[in-house]
Each structure stands twice: as structure tokens, then as C-alpha cells.
N, C-alpha and C positions, 0 to 999 in steps of 0.2 A: 591442547585446546586453547583457543584465543581468549584473552582476558576481555571482558565486557566493560566498557567505560561506565562509571557510576551513573551518569545521566541516562544511559540506555534503559534503565529501569523505568523511566518515565514513559517509554514507548511500549513496554512489555504488555502483552495481553491482546485481547480481541477488541477491535474498533469497528463500529458500524459505519459503512459508507453511506452518508445521508444526502450527498449532492455531488454531481459531476457536471462539468460544463458542456460536454458533448452528448452524453446519453441522458434521456429523460428519466425521471425518478420511477416511472412505471415499468421501466426495463431493468432497473438495477437488481431487483429481487427475482428475476425470471426463473432461475434454476434453484437458487438457495439465497438466504439472506446475504446481501452485499456486505463484505467485510474485508478488513486488512488486519492480519494477526502477526505479532512479533513474538518469537519464541527463542529462548536460549541466546547464545552468543552471536548467531548469524542466520537463524532460520525464521520461517514464517510462511504465510500464504496470503493471496489476494483472490477474491471472487466477486464477480458482478456480472449481470446478464448471463451469457453463455460462456463466460471466460473463467478459468481457474488457473492460477499460477502459483508456483512454489518459489519462495524468495531466497536470495543470497544477500544478506544485509551487511552493511558497513556503517558504523556509527561515527559521527564526527560533528562538525559545525559548518553552518552556512550563514554568512553575514552575521556572525556572532551568536546565532541561535543554535541550540542542539538540533541535530539533523540525523535522520536515518535515510541512507541512500541504498537502493537495492537494484539488482538485476533479477529477472524472473524467467521461468520456463514453465510451460504448461500447455493448455489447450484453449482455443476459442471456437466454440461450436463444433467440437470434436476434431478440429484441425490443429496440428502442432503450432505453437506460437511462443514468442519470447519477447523480451523488452527490458525496460528499466523504469525507475521512478525514484521519487524522493518525497519526504514529508518533514515538516518542522512542527514544533508545538506552537499552535496559534493562540488566539484569545479564547477565553471561556473554556479552557481545557480541551479544545478541539485540536485535531491534526489537520494541517493544510498542506497540500502537495500537488505533484504533477505525475501523471502516469503515461507511459509511452508503450505502444505496441510496435515492434520492429517492422519497418516498411508499411505502416498502416496509421491508424488514428492515434491521437494523444489528447489528454484532457486534464484540466485542473480538477481537484476533488477535495472534499471536506469529510472528515470522520469525527464521530463522537464516541465516547466510551460506551461499550456494549454491556 
């Protein structure tokens, strides 16, 4: 089993997606509450709108800040989908990052502790 960096604990748990650049807030909670969750050494999930993905996470640093980078695989409106993303710990205890759907949309986003 992979050793989890000490700072990865700062990302652990469920985070509520409160804002995305591309999708309106009224779409975020379409199927379930929009969230980003980090679990264990490399797992987690993301859900918003009609998308749900399961994460493969790597913890590291980006421009000197603790960072969680991930690939994901799941479904977007019942169609298979995959992509990648990253988050850093921003101001006021929020996560700030960017989410990519392979061969489709991408968006910046902000999460708050849930």
C-alpha cells in the first residue's frame, strides 16, 4: 500500500463543490449534492450535474502549495467518461482547482468543507 504524504490529511474527507466556471450553480446539484471526496491513499470521487467519477489521486506540490492531482473514470449522463483534475488548498480553508473531461469541457472550481 502506498504511503500517504502527511499533508494529504488536509485534503481528506468530503468537500462541497460551491462554484464552477463553466456550469451554473443551479446545475451542480442536479442528481446529488455536488462534491469532491478524498479517501485513503489514492481514492475518492467527484460528482456534479449528471457526472460521477471515481478518482485515482496522487499527492504532491504545485508552485510550492500542497496539491492533489487526479485522474477519474465514471459517467456523464449515463455515458462513459474520464478525465483529470487538480486542487490546491486555497484561502479561507477552501480547495481551488481545475477539472477536465477528456475530449470535452473543462472548468475551474471551488470547494468548501462539507
